[in-house]
C-alpha positions as CSV (number, residue, x, y, z in Angstrom):
1,M,23.8,-42.0,-112.3
2,G,25.5,-42.9,-109.0
3,L,25.6,-40.5,-106.1
4,F,24.5,-37.5,-108.1
5,K,21.1,-38.7,-109.2
6,K,18.0,-36.6,-108.4
7,P,16.4,-37.1,-104.9
8,S,13.1,-38.9,-104.7
9,I,10.1,-36.5,-104.8
10,R,6.9,-36.8,-102.7
11,K,3.5,-37.2,-104.3
12,D,2.8,-33.4,-103.9
13,L,5.9,-32.8,-106.1
14,T,7.8,-31.1,-103.2
15,P,11.0,-32.7,-101.9
16,S,11.0,-34.0,-98.4
17,C,13.5,-31.8,-96.6
18,T,14.8,-31.7,-93.0
19,A,16.6,-28.6,-91.7
20,V,19.7,-29.3,-89.6
21,I,20.5,-26.1,-87.6
22,A,24.0,-26.0,-86.3
23,A,23.9,-24.1,-83.0
24,G,26.9,-25.3,-81.1
25,G,29.3,-22.3,-81.4
26,T,31.2,-20.9,-78.5
27,S,30.3,-17.2,-79.1
28,S,34.0,-16.3,-78.4
29,R,33.7,-12.9,-80.1
30,M,30.5,-11.8,-78.4
31,G,32.0,-10.3,-75.3
32,G,30.9,-13.1,-72.9
33,E,27.3,-13.4,-74.2
34,D,25.9,-16.5,-75.9
35,K,24.8,-15.1,-79.3
36,L,22.1,-17.7,-79.6
37,F,20.2,-16.3,-76.7
38,C,20.9,-12.6,-77.3
39,T,17.7,-10.7,-77.9
40,L,17.0,-9.6,-81.5
41,G,13.8,-7.8,-82.1
42,G,12.4,-9.0,-78.8
43,K,13.2,-12.7,-79.5
44,P,16.3,-14.9,-78.9
45,V,18.5,-15.2,-82.0
46,I,18.0,-19.0,-82.2
47,L,14.3,-18.7,-82.0
48,R,14.2,-16.3,-85.0
49,T,16.3,-18.8,-86.9
50,V,14.1,-21.7,-86.1
51,E,10.9,-19.7,-86.9
52,A,12.1,-19.1,-90.5
53,F,12.3,-22.9,-91.1
54,Q,9.1,-23.5,-89.1
55,S,7.3,-21.1,-91.5
56,C,8.7,-22.5,-94.7
57,E,6.3,-25.0,-96.3
58,N,9.2,-26.8,-98.0
59,I,10.6,-27.9,-94.6
60,D,9.1,-31.0,-93.0
61,N,11.4,-31.4,-89.9
62,I,13.9,-29.5,-87.9
63,I,16.9,-30.9,-86.1
64,I,18.8,-28.5,-83.8
65,V,22.4,-29.5,-82.9
66,T,23.8,-27.6,-79.9
67,R,26.1,-27.8,-76.9
68,P,25.1,-30.2,-74.0
69,D,24.6,-27.2,-71.7
70,S,22.1,-25.6,-74.1
71,L,20.0,-28.7,-74.9
72,E,17.3,-28.1,-72.3
73,K,17.1,-24.4,-72.8
74,I,16.6,-24.6,-76.6
75,S,14.2,-27.5,-76.2
76,D,12.0,-25.6,-73.8
77,L,12.2,-22.4,-75.9
78,C,11.0,-24.3,-79.0
79,S,8.3,-26.1,-77.2
80,E,7.0,-23.0,-75.5
81,S,7.0,-21.1,-78.8
82,G,5.1,-23.7,-80.8
83,M,7.9,-24.9,-83.0
84,T,6.1,-28.0,-84.0
85,K,8.5,-29.1,-86.8
86,V,11.4,-29.5,-84.3
87,R,11.9,-33.2,-84.2
88,A,14.9,-33.3,-82.0
89,V,17.5,-31.1,-80.2
90,V,20.7,-33.1,-80.0
91,S,24.2,-32.7,-78.7
92,G,26.9,-31.9,-81.2
93,G,30.6,-32.7,-81.3
94,D,33.7,-30.6,-80.8
95,T,33.8,-29.6,-84.5
96,R,31.2,-28.3,-86.9
97,Q,31.5,-31.5,-89.1
98,K,30.9,-33.7,-86.1
99,S,27.9,-31.6,-85.1
100,V,26.4,-31.8,-88.6
101,M,26.9,-35.5,-88.6
102,A,25.0,-35.8,-85.4
103,G,22.2,-33.8,-86.9
104,L,22.2,-36.0,-90.0
105,A,22.0,-39.1,-87.8
106,A,18.8,-37.7,-86.2
107,M,17.0,-37.1,-89.5
108,P,14.0,-39.1,-90.4
109,R,14.6,-41.7,-93.1
110,E,12.0,-40.3,-95.5
111,S,13.9,-37.0,-95.9
112,A,15.6,-36.9,-99.3
113,L,17.2,-33.5,-98.8
114,V,18.9,-31.7,-95.9
115,A,19.1,-28.0,-95.4
116,I,22.1,-27.2,-93.2
117,H,21.9,-23.8,-91.6
118,D,23.9,-21.7,-89.1
119,G,21.9,-21.2,-85.9
120,A,23.3,-17.6,-85.8
121,R,21.8,-16.6,-89.1
122,P,18.4,-15.4,-87.9
123,L,17.3,-13.2,-90.8
124,V,17.2,-15.9,-93.4
125,T,14.0,-15.7,-95.4
126,E,11.6,-18.3,-96.5
127,E,12.3,-17.5,-100.1
128,I,16.0,-18.1,-99.8
129,I,15.3,-21.5,-98.1
130,R,12.7,-22.4,-100.8
131,Q,15.0,-21.4,-103.7
132,A,17.9,-23.4,-102.3
133,I,15.7,-26.4,-102.0
134,I,14.4,-26.0,-105.5
135,K,17.9,-25.8,-106.9
136,A,19.1,-28.8,-104.9
137,T,16.1,-30.8,-106.0
138,K,17.4,-30.3,-109.6
139,Y,21.2,-30.4,-109.1
140,S,21.6,-32.3,-105.7
141,A,23.6,-29.5,-104.0
142,A,22.9,-25.8,-103.7
143,A,23.7,-22.8,-101.5
144,P,22.9,-19.0,-101.3
145,A,25.7,-16.6,-102.0
146,V,26.2,-12.8,-102.4
147,K,28.7,-10.8,-104.5
148,V,31.8,-9.4,-102.9
149,T,31.7,-5.6,-102.8
150,D,35.1,-4.9,-101.2
151,T,38.5,-5.3,-102.9
152,V,40.1,-8.6,-101.8
153,K,43.9,-8.9,-101.6
154,S,46.3,-11.7,-101.1
155,V,48.8,-11.0,-98.3
156,K,52.3,-12.2,-97.7
157,D,54.5,-11.0,-94.8
158,G,52.1,-8.0,-94.4
159,V,52.5,-6.9,-98.0
160,A,49.4,-6.7,-100.3
161,G,49.5,-8.9,-103.4
162,A,47.3,-9.3,-106.4
163,A,43.6,-8.6,-106.2
164,P,41.4,-11.3,-107.8
165,D,38.5,-10.2,-110.0
166,R,35.5,-9.5,-107.7
167,E,33.1,-10.7,-110.4
168,S,34.3,-14.2,-109.9
169,L,34.0,-14.2,-106.1
170,R,31.0,-14.9,-103.9
171,L,30.4,-15.0,-100.2
172,V,28.7,-18.3,-99.5
173,Q,25.9,-18.4,-96.9
174,T,23.5,-21.0,-95.5
175,P,21.2,-22.9,-95.7
176,Q,23.3,-25.2,-97.8
177,V,21.0,-27.9,-99.2
178,F,22.1,-31.3,-100.3
179,R,20.7,-34.7,-101.3
180,R,21.2,-36.7,-98.1
181,E,23.4,-39.4,-99.6
182,I,25.8,-36.8,-101.0
183,I,26.4,-34.9,-97.8
184,L,26.8,-38.1,-95.8
185,A,29.4,-39.4,-98.3
186,A,31.2,-36.1,-98.3
187,L,31.5,-35.8,-94.5
188,E,32.4,-39.4,-94.1
189,S,35.2,-38.9,-96.7
190,A,36.4,-35.8,-94.8
191,R,36.4,-37.8,-91.6
192,A,38.4,-40.6,-93.1
193,K,41.0,-38.2,-94.5
194,G,41.2,-36.1,-91.3
195,K,40.0,-33.0,-93.2
196,E,38.0,-30.2,-91.7
197,Y,36.1,-27.8,-94.0
198,T,34.7,-24.4,-93.1
199,D,31.4,-25.3,-94.6
200,E,29.7,-28.3,-96.2
201,T,30.1,-27.1,-99.8
202,G,33.9,-27.7,-99.5
203,A,33.3,-31.3,-98.4
204,V,31.0,-32.0,-101.3
205,E,33.3,-30.4,-103.8
206,A,36.1,-32.6,-102.4
207,I,34.3,-35.8,-103.5
208,G,33.7,-34.4,-107.0
209,G,30.3,-32.8,-106.4
210,T,29.2,-29.5,-108.0
211,V,27.4,-26.9,-105.8
212,Y,25.0,-24.6,-107.6
213,L,24.5,-21.1,-106.2
214,I,21.4,-19.1,-105.7
215,E,21.1,-15.4,-104.9
216,G,21.6,-14.8,-101.2
217,S,21.1,-11.6,-99.3
218,P,23.3,-9.2,-97.3
219,R,20.6,-9.4,-94.6
220,N,21.3,-13.1,-94.2
221,L,24.3,-12.3,-92.0
222,K,25.8,-14.5,-89.4
223,I,25.8,-13.1,-85.9
224,T,29.5,-13.3,-84.7
225,T,30.2,-10.0,-82.9
226,P,28.1,-7.4,-81.0
227,T,28.2,-5.2,-84.1
228,D,26.5,-7.9,-86.2
229,L,23.7,-7.9,-83.7
230,L,23.3,-4.1,-84.0
231,V,23.2,-4.5,-87.8
232,A,20.6,-7.2,-87.6
233,E,18.5,-5.0,-85.3
234,A,18.7,-2.2,-87.9
235,F,17.5,-4.5,-90.6
236,L,14.5,-5.5,-88.5
237,K,13.6,-1.9,-87.7
238,E,13.8,-1.1,-91.4
239,D,11.3,-3.8,-92.0
240,G,9.0,-2.5,-89.2
241,Q,9.6,-5.5,-87.0
């Protein structure tokens, strides 16, 4: 069955899974603030993200990959907040792929699956995490996605071109869950070829893998701009948080 065989399963029938949280962005569009430490519903964004994985019973360990200047701050924040699943906070590289590879290198050997998540997606739910793990347990690679609601146009020289069928389009989110050997092979192949992918699904597809999608949520947004933070706050208030 080669690379794409099913991962080993623990005796309790749940897959051993480590979350790798990529938290090394530059926050260049946040007006000078570090989005990871912006307050969201009374807590730093990164802490809300980590809490979602801490609370999910399908996650055994958490590895956080961040910038060197944030290592101590994030480590202290997790320790003081009782994030007991955080196994390590490690320094990332100058690209997302290098940072994810650093996270994978810190994973415990017993983890069959890895759930790679954006540190700035603080409203991910336990159910999305769980469903992605279940799908990846069966198919080796899975990710949440949502339907495209706006019309998408191709553009050339400022002129709008054809619009693809929205029904065939999805916006892919995280966590993206993979069998460990597959994502390692995919990222090593990308490194050897000098390729950089916007997310890990592209790297897996490039080596012949198939990524299965689960239903994501518009609330599982990535904090990129101050407006995103306001939207996330509105979602929390709507939920009474």
